[in-house]
C-alpha positions as CSV (number, residue, x, y, z in Angstrom):
1,M,0.0,0.0,0.0
2,G,1.0,3.6,-0.5
3,T,2.0,3.0,-4.1
4,R,1.5,6.1,-6.2
5,I,-0.2,5.5,-9.7
6,R,-1.3,7.6,-12.6
7,V,-4.6,6.5,-14.3
8,R,-5.3,7.6,-17.8
9,N,-8.3,7.0,-20.1
10,A,-10.7,7.0,-17.2
11,G,-12.6,10.2,-17.9
12,P,-13.2,12.3,-14.8
13,Y,-11.4,9.6,-12.7
14,S,-8.1,10.0,-14.6
15,G,-5.4,11.3,-12.3
16,T,-2.8,10.5,-9.7
17,Y,-3.8,8.3,-6.8
18,T,-2.3,6.6,-3.7
19,V,-3.2,2.9,-3.4
20,A,-5.2,2.5,-0.2
21,D,-5.9,-1.2,-0.3
22,T,-5.4,-4.3,-2.3
23,G,-8.9,-5.9,-2.6
24,S,-8.8,-9.6,-2.0
25,K,-11.0,-10.3,-5.1
26,V,-8.9,-8.2,-7.5
27,R,-6.5,-10.3,-9.3
28,G,-4.2,-10.1,-12.3
29,R,-4.3,-7.1,-14.5
30,H,-7.4,-5.6,-12.9
31,I,-7.9,-2.7,-10.5
32,D,-10.9,-1.2,-8.9
33,I,-11.4,2.5,-8.5
34,F,-13.4,4.0,-5.7
35,M,-16.5,5.7,-6.8
36,P,-18.6,8.1,-4.6
37,N,-21.8,6.1,-5.2
38,R,-23.3,3.2,-7.0
39,R,-24.8,5.4,-9.8
40,N,-21.3,6.7,-10.7
41,A,-19.9,3.3,-10.6
42,R,-22.6,1.8,-12.9
43,K,-22.2,4.8,-15.3
44,F,-18.4,4.3,-15.4
45,G,-18.8,0.5,-15.9
46,R,-15.8,-1.5,-16.9
47,R,-13.1,0.1,-19.0
48,I,-9.7,-0.5,-20.2
49,V,-7.5,2.2,-18.7
50,E,-3.8,2.9,-18.6
51,I,-2.0,2.6,-15.3
52,K,1.5,3.8,-14.6
53,V,3.3,3.1,-11.3
54,L,5.0,6.3,-10.3
55,R,6.4,5.1,-7.0
56,W,6.1,1.7,-5.3
57,G,4.8,1.7,-1.7
58,E,5.3,-0.7,1.1
59,G,3.3,-3.9,1.4
């Protein structure tokens, strides 16, 4: 946790983030992005986005 990443091609959710958890159900080349509510999550749906690790965290 604490890894800094840049997310691209995610519309309004594109940006730089700090990883806060590593969801136990997230495997392989998948990530989940926190959304403020279910409506936003359903509207966003599943997308192919670009992730770049800027700095590795601990853990």
